[in-house]
LUMDRENTI-493556 format. One record per residue (C-alpha): residue number from 1; residue in one letter; x, y, z. Coordinates in pm, whole numbers, plus 50000, padded with zeros to 5 digits. Layout:
% residues N
<site><resi>NUM</resi><resn>A</resn><x>X</x><y>Y</y><z>Z</z></site>
...
***
This chain:
% residues 213
<site><resi>1</resi><resn>M</resn><x>67105</x><y>50004</y><z>71304</z></site>
<site><resi>2</resi><resn>L</resn><x>66867</x><y>49801</y><z>71522</z></site>
<site><resi>3</resi><resn>D</resn><x>66912</x><y>49508</y><z>71283</z></site>
<site><resi>4</resi><resn>D</resn><x>67285</x><y>49500</y><z>71362</z></site>
<site><resi>5</resi><resn>P</resn><x>67366</x><y>49135</y><z>71453</z></site>
<site><resi>6</resi><resn>Q</resn><x>67567</x><y>49234</y><z>71761</z></site>
<site><resi>7</resi><resn>L</resn><x>67287</x><y>49450</y><z>71895</z></site>
<site><resi>8</resi><resn>L</resn><x>67029</x><y>49180</y><z>71831</z></site>
<site><resi>9</resi><resn>R</resn><x>67242</x><y>48921</y><z>72008</z></site>
<site><resi>10</resi><resn>L</resn><x>67309</x><y>49147</y><z>72304</z></site>
<site><resi>11</resi><resn>R</resn><x>66948</x><y>49252</y><z>72351</z></site>
<site><resi>12</resi><resn>A</resn><x>66827</x><y>48892</y><z>72341</z></site>
<site><resi>13</resi><resn>A</resn><x>67072</x><y>48792</y><z>72615</z></site>
<site><resi>14</resi><resn>L</resn><x>66987</x><y>49064</y><z>72867</z></site>
<site><resi>15</resi><resn>T</resn><x>66789</x><y>48999</y><z>73183</z></site>
<site><resi>16</resi><resn>P</resn><x>66444</x><y>49162</y><z>73154</z></site>
<site><resi>17</resi><resn>L</resn><x>66400</x><y>49483</y><z>73349</z></site>
<site><resi>18</resi><resn>E</resn><x>66113</x><y>49339</y><z>73551</z></site>
<site><resi>19</resi><resn>A</resn><x>66300</x><y>49023</y><z>73657</z></site>
<site><resi>20</resi><resn>P</resn><x>66383</x><y>48989</y><z>74030</z></site>
<site><resi>21</resi><resn>L</resn><x>66729</x><y>49110</y><z>74124</z></site>
<site><resi>22</resi><resn>T</resn><x>66966</x><y>48854</y><z>74274</z></site>
<site><resi>23</resi><resn>A</resn><x>67282</x><y>48989</y><z>74435</z></site>
<site><resi>24</resi><resn>P</resn><x>67604</x><y>48794</y><z>74378</z></site>
<site><resi>25</resi><resn>A</resn><x>67766</x><y>48609</y><z>74664</z></site>
<site><resi>26</resi><resn>A</resn><x>68029</x><y>48813</y><z>74843</z></site>
<site><resi>27</resi><resn>P</resn><x>68268</x><y>48762</y><z>75135</z></site>
<site><resi>28</resi><resn>A</resn><x>68142</x><y>48881</y><z>75471</z></site>
<site><resi>29</resi><resn>R</resn><x>68227</x><y>49245</y><z>75543</z></site>
<site><resi>30</resi><resn>P</resn><x>68169</x><y>49472</y><z>75842</z></site>
<site><resi>31</resi><resn>A</resn><x>67909</x><y>49670</y><z>75644</z></site>
<site><resi>32</resi><resn>P</resn><x>67672</x><y>49557</y><z>75367</z></site>
<site><resi>33</resi><resn>P</resn><x>67764</x><y>49672</y><z>75016</z></site>
<site><resi>34</resi><resn>R</resn><x>67631</x><y>50010</y><z>74908</z></site>
<site><resi>35</resi><resn>P</resn><x>67383</x><y>49986</y><z>74618</z></site>
<site><resi>36</resi><resn>A</resn><x>67461</x><y>50161</y><z>74289</z></site>
<site><resi>37</resi><resn>A</resn><x>67367</x><y>50143</y><z>73921</z></site>
<site><resi>38</resi><resn>V</resn><x>67536</x><y>50220</y><z>73589</z></site>
<site><resi>39</resi><resn>L</resn><x>67414</x><y>50245</y><z>73230</z></site>
<site><resi>40</resi><resn>V</resn><x>67571</x><y>50112</y><z>72912</z></site>
<site><resi>41</resi><resn>L</resn><x>67424</x><y>50361</y><z>72665</z></site>
<site><resi>42</resi><resn>L</resn><x>67448</x><y>50241</y><z>72304</z></site>
<site><resi>43</resi><resn>Y</resn><x>67381</x><y>50453</y><z>71996</z></site>
<site><resi>44</resi><resn>P</resn><x>67476</x><y>50475</y><z>71627</z></site>
<site><resi>45</resi><resn>L</resn><x>67783</x><y>50674</y><z>71529</z></site>
<site><resi>46</resi><resn>A</resn><x>67963</x><y>50653</y><z>71192</z></site>
<site><resi>47</resi><resn>D</resn><x>67732</x><y>50365</y><z>71093</z></site>
<site><resi>48</resi><resn>A</resn><x>67840</x><y>50149</y><z>71388</z></site>
<site><resi>49</resi><resn>P</resn><x>67712</x><y>50093</y><z>71744</z></site>
<site><resi>50</resi><resn>H</resn><x>67905</x><y>50292</y><z>72006</z></site>
<site><resi>51</resi><resn>L</resn><x>67885</x><y>50328</y><z>72383</z></site>
<site><resi>52</resi><resn>V</resn><x>67978</x><y>50622</y><z>72601</z></site>
<site><resi>53</resi><resn>L</resn><x>68230</x><y>50620</y><z>72886</z></site>
<site><resi>54</resi><resn>E</resn><x>68365</x><y>50894</y><z>73108</z></site>
<site><resi>55</resi><resn>R</resn><x>68701</x><y>50987</y><z>73252</z></site>
<site><resi>56</resi><resn>R</resn><x>68611</x><y>51090</y><z>73603</z></site>
<site><resi>57</resi><resn>A</resn><x>68722</x><y>51428</y><z>73732</z></site>
<site><resi>58</resi><resn>P</resn><x>69057</x><y>51412</y><z>73916</z></site>
<site><resi>59</resi><resn>D</resn><x>68925</x><y>51559</y><z>74241</z></site>
<site><resi>60</resi><resn>L</resn><x>68633</x><y>51322</y><z>74300</z></site>
<site><resi>61</resi><resn>P</resn><x>68643</x><y>51136</y><z>74634</z></site>
<site><resi>62</resi><resn>E</resn><x>68621</x><y>50788</y><z>74478</z></site>
<site><resi>63</resi><resn>H</resn><x>68778</x><y>50640</y><z>74161</z></site>
<site><resi>64</resi><resn>A</resn><x>68913</x><y>50983</y><z>74063</z></site>
<site><resi>65</resi><resn>G</resn><x>69054</x><y>50998</y><z>73711</z></site>
<site><resi>66</resi><resn>Q</resn><x>68941</x><y>50647</y><z>73621</z></site>
<site><resi>67</resi><resn>I</resn><x>68737</x><y>50550</y><z>73316</z></site>
<site><resi>68</resi><resn>S</resn><x>68381</x><y>50463</y><z>73411</z></site>
<site><resi>69</resi><resn>L</resn><x>68030</x><y>50411</y><z>73288</z></site>
<site><resi>70</resi><resn>P</resn><x>67779</x><y>50681</y><z>73381</z></site>
<site><resi>71</resi><resn>G</resn><x>67622</x><y>50588</y><z>73711</z></site>
<site><resi>72</resi><resn>G</resn><x>67644</x><y>50621</y><z>74085</z></site>
<site><resi>73</resi><resn>G</resn><x>67499</x><y>50544</y><z>74423</z></site>
<site><resi>74</resi><resn>H</resn><x>67134</x><y>50451</y><z>74471</z></site>
<site><resi>75</resi><resn>R</resn><x>66912</x><y>50686</y><z>74669</z></site>
<site><resi>76</resi><resn>P</resn><x>66590</x><y>50568</y><z>74837</z></site>
<site><resi>77</resi><resn>S</resn><x>66409</x><y>50851</y><z>74658</z></site>
<site><resi>78</resi><resn>D</resn><x>66506</x><y>50698</y><z>74321</z></site>
<site><resi>79</resi><resn>G</resn><x>66254</x><y>50419</y><z>74364</z></site>
<site><resi>80</resi><resn>S</resn><x>66447</x><y>50170</y><z>74148</z></site>
<site><resi>81</resi><resn>F</resn><x>66798</x><y>50090</y><z>74032</z></site>
<site><resi>82</resi><resn>L</resn><x>66704</x><y>50184</y><z>73676</z></site>
<site><resi>83</resi><resn>A</resn><x>66590</x><y>50525</y><z>73800</z></site>
<site><resi>84</resi><resn>T</resn><x>66928</x><y>50562</y><z>73971</z></site>
<site><resi>85</resi><resn>A</resn><x>67110</x><y>50496</y><z>73645</z></site>
<site><resi>86</resi><resn>E</resn><x>66882</x><y>50734</y><z>73455</z></site>
<site><resi>87</resi><resn>R</resn><x>66932</x><y>51011</y><z>73712</z></site>
<site><resi>88</resi><resn>E</resn><x>67309</x><y>50972</y><z>73700</z></site>
<site><resi>89</resi><resn>V</resn><x>67318</x><y>50978</y><z>73318</z></site>
<site><resi>90</resi><resn>L</resn><x>67123</x><y>51303</y><z>73328</z></site>
<site><resi>91</resi><resn>E</resn><x>67345</x><y>51455</y><z>73598</z></site>
<site><resi>92</resi><resn>E</resn><x>67676</x><y>51345</y><z>73446</z></site>
<site><resi>93</resi><resn>L</resn><x>67610</x><y>51364</y><z>73070</z></site>
<site><resi>94</resi><resn>G</resn><x>67298</x><y>51576</y><z>73038</z></site>
<site><resi>95</resi><resn>V</resn><x>67110</x><y>51299</y><z>72856</z></site>
<site><resi>96</resi><resn>P</resn><x>66743</x><y>51263</y><z>72967</z></site>
<site><resi>97</resi><resn>P</resn><x>66568</x><y>50923</y><z>72988</z></site>
<site><resi>98</resi><resn>A</resn><x>66342</x><y>51022</y><z>72698</z></site>
<site><resi>99</resi><resn>A</resn><x>66645</x><y>51007</y><z>72466</z></site>
<site><resi>100</resi><resn>Y</resn><x>66691</x><y>50628</y><z>72495</z></site>
<site><resi>101</resi><resn>T</resn><x>66511</x><y>50301</y><z>72555</z></site>
<site><resi>102</resi><resn>P</resn><x>66621</x><y>50066</y><z>72836</z></site>
<site><resi>103</resi><resn>W</resn><x>66666</x><y>49712</y><z>72703</z></site>
<site><resi>104</resi><resn>G</resn><x>66748</x><y>49511</y><z>73013</z></site>
<site><resi>105</resi><resn>R</resn><x>67025</x><y>49450</y><z>73260</z></site>
<site><resi>106</resi><resn>L</resn><x>67347</x><y>49258</y><z>73302</z></site>
<site><resi>107</resi><resn>D</resn><x>67455</x><y>49067</y><z>73613</z></site>
<site><resi>108</resi><resn>P</resn><x>67516</x><y>49276</y><z>73926</z></site>
<site><resi>109</resi><resn>I</resn><x>67877</x><y>49295</y><z>74044</z></site>
<site><resi>110</resi><resn>I</resn><x>68049</x><y>49363</y><z>74375</z></site>
<site><resi>111</resi><resn>I</resn><x>68334</x><y>49616</y><z>74391</z></site>
<site><resi>112</resi><resn>P</resn><x>68541</x><y>49504</y><z>74692</z></site>
<site><resi>113</resi><resn>A</resn><x>68764</x><y>49814</y><z>74706</z></site>
<site><resi>114</resi><resn>S</resn><x>68474</x><y>50056</y><z>74757</z></site>
<site><resi>115</resi><resn>N</resn><x>68216</x><y>49803</y><z>74884</z></site>
<site><resi>116</resi><resn>Y</resn><x>67956</x><y>49878</y><z>74616</z></site>
<site><resi>117</resi><resn>L</resn><x>67694</x><y>49646</y><z>74470</z></site>
<site><resi>118</resi><resn>V</resn><x>67653</x><y>49772</y><z>74112</z></site>
<site><resi>119</resi><resn>V</resn><x>67354</x><y>49691</y><z>73891</z></site>
<site><resi>120</resi><resn>P</resn><x>67438</x><y>49749</y><z>73520</z></site>
<site><resi>121</resi><resn>F</resn><x>67167</x><y>49834</y><z>73268</z></site>
<site><resi>122</resi><resn>V</resn><x>67183</x><y>49850</y><z>72888</z></site>
<site><resi>123</resi><resn>A</resn><x>66988</x><y>50106</y><z>72683</z></site>
<site><resi>124</resi><resn>Y</resn><x>66977</x><y>50217</y><z>72322</z></site>
<site><resi>125</resi><resn>A</resn><x>66930</x><y>50560</y><z>72161</z></site>
<site><resi>126</resi><resn>N</resn><x>66814</x><y>50571</y><z>71801</z></site>
<site><resi>127</resi><resn>E</resn><x>67049</x><y>50860</y><z>71732</z></site>
<site><resi>128</resi><resn>R</resn><x>67364</x><y>50993</y><z>71892</z></site>
<site><resi>129</resi><resn>P</resn><x>67249</x><y>51183</y><z>72202</z></site>
<site><resi>130</resi><resn>R</resn><x>67360</x><y>51536</y><z>72273</z></site>
<site><resi>131</resi><resn>L</resn><x>67627</x><y>51490</y><z>72538</z></site>
<site><resi>132</resi><resn>R</resn><x>67664</x><y>51776</y><z>72786</z></site>
<site><resi>133</resi><resn>P</resn><x>67908</x><y>51646</y><z>73048</z></site>
<site><resi>134</resi><resn>S</resn><x>67912</x><y>51793</y><z>73397</z></site>
<site><resi>135</resi><resn>P</resn><x>68251</x><y>51963</y><z>73447</z></site>
<site><resi>136</resi><resn>R</resn><x>68229</x><y>51884</y><z>73819</z></site>
<site><resi>137</resi><resn>E</resn><x>68216</x><y>51508</y><z>73760</z></site>
<site><resi>138</resi><resn>V</resn><x>68341</x><y>51438</y><z>73407</z></site>
<site><resi>139</resi><resn>A</resn><x>68686</x><y>51533</y><z>73277</z></site>
<site><resi>140</resi><resn>E</resn><x>68645</x><y>51370</y><z>72935</z></site>
<site><resi>141</resi><resn>V</resn><x>68384</x><y>51179</y><z>72734</z></site>
<site><resi>142</resi><resn>L</resn><x>68490</x><y>50869</y><z>72540</z></site>
<site><resi>143</resi><resn>E</resn><x>68281</x><y>50723</y><z>72257</z></site>
<site><resi>144</resi><resn>V</resn><x>68385</x><y>50361</y><z>72212</z></site>
<site><resi>145</resi><resn>P</resn><x>68290</x><y>50139</y><z>71915</z></site>
<site><resi>146</resi><resn>L</resn><x>68116</x><y>49826</y><z>72040</z></site>
<site><resi>147</resi><resn>R</resn><x>68321</x><y>49611</y><z>71804</z></site>
<site><resi>148</resi><resn>S</resn><x>68647</x><y>49733</y><z>71959</z></site>
<site><resi>149</resi><resn>L</resn><x>68565</x><y>49542</y><z>72276</z></site>
<site><resi>150</resi><resn>L</resn><x>68599</x><y>49220</y><z>72075</z></site>
<site><resi>151</resi><resn>D</resn><x>68942</x><y>49304</y><z>71937</z></site>
<site><resi>152</resi><resn>P</resn><x>69190</x><y>49077</y><z>72122</z></site>
<site><resi>153</resi><resn>A</resn><x>69467</x><y>49329</y><z>72057</z></site>
<site><resi>154</resi><resn>L</resn><x>69284</x><y>49581</y><z>72276</z></site>
<site><resi>155</resi><resn>L</resn><x>69252</x><y>49352</y><z>72579</z></site>
<site><resi>156</resi><resn>A</resn><x>69574</x><y>49362</y><z>72778</z></site>
<site><resi>157</resi><resn>E</resn><x>69725</x><y>49249</y><z>73107</z></site>
<site><resi>158</resi><resn>E</resn><x>69987</x><y>49417</y><z>73324</z></site>
<site><resi>159</resi><resn>V</resn><x>70122</x><y>49388</y><z>73675</z></site>
<site><resi>160</resi><resn>W</resn><x>70033</x><y>49696</y><z>73881</z></site>
<site><resi>161</resi><resn>L</resn><x>70109</x><y>49795</y><z>74238</z></site>
<site><resi>162</resi><resn>L</resn><x>69768</x><y>49845</y><z>74401</z></site>
<site><resi>163</resi><resn>R</resn><x>69749</x><y>49939</y><z>74768</z></site>
<site><resi>164</resi><resn>G</resn><x>70103</x><y>49817</y><z>74816</z></site>
<site><resi>165</resi><resn>T</resn><x>70041</x><y>49475</y><z>74657</z></site>
<site><resi>166</resi><resn>R</resn><x>70154</x><y>49350</y><z>74317</z></site>
<site><resi>167</resi><resn>R</resn><x>69842</x><y>49262</y><z>74120</z></site>
<site><resi>168</resi><resn>R</resn><x>69784</x><y>49119</y><z>73775</z></site>
<site><resi>169</resi><resn>V</resn><x>69525</x><y>49340</y><z>73606</z></site>
<site><resi>170</resi><resn>S</resn><x>69320</x><y>49281</y><z>73290</z></site>
<site><resi>171</resi><resn>F</resn><x>69197</x><y>49590</y><z>73105</z></site>
<site><resi>172</resi><resn>F</resn><x>69071</x><y>49724</y><z>72772</z></site>
<site><resi>173</resi><resn>R</resn><x>69279</x><y>49977</y><z>72582</z></site>
<site><resi>174</resi><resn>H</resn><x>69108</x><y>50274</y><z>72421</z></site>
<site><resi>175</resi><resn>G</resn><x>69364</x><y>50512</y><z>72278</z></site>
<site><resi>176</resi><resn>E</resn><x>69578</x><y>50626</y><z>72567</z></site>
<site><resi>177</resi><resn>H</resn><x>69324</x><y>50510</y><z>72824</z></site>
<site><resi>178</resi><resn>K</resn><x>69305</x><y>50189</y><z>73026</z></site>
<site><resi>179</resi><resn>I</resn><x>68954</x><y>50067</y><z>73111</z></site>
<site><resi>180</resi><resn>W</resn><x>68982</x><y>49840</y><z>73412</z></site>
<site><resi>181</resi><resn>G</resn><x>68809</x><y>49741</y><z>73733</z></site>
<site><resi>182</resi><resn>A</resn><x>68432</x><y>49741</y><z>73758</z></site>
<site><resi>183</resi><resn>T</resn><x>68384</x><y>49912</y><z>73421</z></site>
<site><resi>184</resi><resn>A</resn><x>68587</x><y>49646</y><z>73243</z></site>
<site><resi>185</resi><resn>R</resn><x>68397</x><y>49374</y><z>73429</z></site>
<site><resi>186</resi><resn>V</resn><x>68064</x><y>49514</y><z>73308</z></site>
<site><resi>187</resi><resn>L</resn><x>68192</x><y>49548</y><z>72951</z></site>
<site><resi>188</resi><resn>G</resn><x>68338</x><y>49198</y><z>72981</z></site>
<site><resi>189</resi><resn>Q</resn><x>67984</x><y>49066</y><z>73029</z></site>
<site><resi>190</resi><resn>I</resn><x>67898</x><y>49218</y><z>72692</z></site>
<site><resi>191</resi><resn>T</resn><x>68202</x><y>49065</y><z>72521</z></site>
<site><resi>192</resi><resn>A</resn><x>68113</x><y>48726</y><z>72671</z></site>
<site><resi>193</resi><resn>I</resn><x>67772</x><y>48753</y><z>72503</z></site>
<site><resi>194</resi><resn>L</resn><x>67910</x><y>48868</y><z>72168</z></site>
<site><resi>195</resi><resn>R</resn><x>68226</x><y>48665</y><z>72120</z></site>
<site><resi>196</resi><resn>D</resn><x>68208</x><y>48338</y><z>71930</z></site>
<site><resi>197</resi><resn>E</resn><x>68524</x><y>48162</y><z>72039</z></site>
<site><resi>198</resi><resn>T</resn><x>68580</x><y>47980</y><z>72368</z></site>
<site><resi>199</resi><resn>W</resn><x>68765</x><y>48195</y><z>72619</z></site>
<site><resi>200</resi><resn>D</resn><x>69131</x><y>48108</y><z>72671</z></site>
<site><resi>201</resi><resn>G</resn><x>69143</x><y>48011</y><z>73037</z></site>
<site><resi>202</resi><resn>R</resn><x>69506</x><y>48117</y><z>73062</z></site>
<site><resi>203</resi><resn>R</resn><x>69400</x><y>48481</y><z>73023</z></site>
<site><resi>204</resi><resn>L</resn><x>69219</x><y>48685</y><z>73281</z></site>
<site><resi>205</resi><resn>E</resn><x>68862</x><y>48785</y><z>73210</z></site>
<site><resi>206</resi><resn>P</resn><x>68820</x><y>49157</y><z>73135</z></site>
<site><resi>207</resi><resn>G</resn><x>68848</x><y>49357</y><z>73455</z></site>
<site><resi>208</resi><resn>E</resn><x>68979</x><y>49065</y><z>73659</z></site>
<site><resi>209</resi><resn>V</resn><x>69245</x><y>49147</y><z>73918</z></site>
<site><resi>210</resi><resn>I</resn><x>69446</x><y>48877</y><z>74096</z></site>
<site><resi>211</resi><resn>D</resn><x>69764</x><y>48857</y><z>74301</z></site>
<site><resi>212</resi><resn>A</resn><x>70078</x><y>48858</y><z>74090</z></site>
<site><resi>213</resi><resn>P</resn><x>70367</x><y>48619</y><z>74160</z></site>
***
């Protein structure tokens, strides 16, 4: 599986774990963004690379019910952003760091709605990990084929009413689920690495949200 062309291409494009972290530019806010980290955990399933997502529990204080990558807020005791991601994967899915190998990281992103600075990492497990989701945090586990992110039929746009404002939203479809927001933006970085064709500028990038006419 490690000789899969998509995995080879993705791994080669990642920022090394030891590289200095540069935060993206963001508009001035009353408080600095809160640091967080997420993990894109890849593994073989049915002879194809998959990644794991979560549907968050409906009673969580932030992003309740949304589809997300495993991850969460950084604690000073973590020591590093990677350690934050590893701790959250263990807490949310029951998968220990020994079960996978971190490959590198994607570009950090800012989530304006919740004022988070999120550092995304990518890791690979040689076999499908035993997933033991926390019922307190995870309502459902989704195993998504990596190749499905490149299917143009599964990238959609709709106009939603968000906080009283009509917004044009780009998202991935996975069955009945809509993967949008920060999770789609992180996965969109992966599709940008893997896709061959030039992006159609008339379409929103995955996870992009803009004002609707």
